[in-house]
N, C-alpha and C positions, 0 to 999 in steps of 0.2 A: 706918587704911590704912598699910601700910609705906612707908617713904621709898624713893625711887628707888635709893639706894645699898644698901639692904638686900635688894632683890629678887634680885640675882644670888646672894647668899649663900643665900637661902631656896631658890632654884632648885637650886643646887649640893647642898644638904643633902637636898632631895627626891629628886634623881637618884641620889645615893650611897645612900640608904636603900632605894631601889628595887632596886639592884644586890645588896644583901646577901641571902644565901639564907635566913638566919634558922634554919638547921638546925644542931643541935648534933652533936658526934661520936657515933656510935653505940657505939664503944668507943675510949677514949682512949689505950689502951697504945701506945707507940711501937716495941715489938718483939713478936715472937710470945709470947703468953700464953694457952695453951689454956683456962685457967680463966676468962678474960675473953672470948676470941673465940668460945667455944662458943655464946654466945648469938646469933651471926650465923646458926646453922643454922636453916633454915625461913624466913629473910627473902630478899627479892629483892635482887639486887646493886644495883639501881637506888635502893633505899632506904637503902643502907648508906653512912655517911660515916666515913671513917677518916683518921687523921692523915697528912699528906702525907710525912712522914719514915718512915712504916712501910714496910718493904720487904715487898712482897706479890706474889703471882701469882694472877691470876684464871684458873682452868683450866676449860675447857669439855669436854664428852664428845669423846673421840677427838683431843684436842689434844696434840701432842708437847711434852714438857718435858724439860729437862735433869735429870740425876741427881745434880747436885751438891748437897750438904747444907749449908745455911746456917741454923743454929738460930734466928736472929733473924727469919727470913723467914716470913711467914704464907702458906700455900697455901689458897686458897679454891676448893673444887670445886663447880661449879654444873651444873645440868641444862641442857637445850637452851633453856629459857625464862629462865634467869638465876637460878632458885631455888637457894639455897645448900644443898647436900646434906651437906657435911662440911668441916671445916677441920683442918689439921695444921700443924705447925712443920717447917721444913726448906726 
């Protein structure tokens, strides 16, 4: 049986481990790389995990977007249900 002093540490570890998602990145590239990001096509946006520092736009049908070109930015074009139809850089 754990000592009374060890119980808070055990509880904290259990709580923190429950909070971690356990999911790895779908694509680890931190800037747009079509050769790597092409594998996103056919996936649902809800199952995609990308690095937080990746500049990206998730574009739905009919959504208005700016025309500025940023070569490091990933554009993710989705259908109405969130399925990725194509990806581009810019």
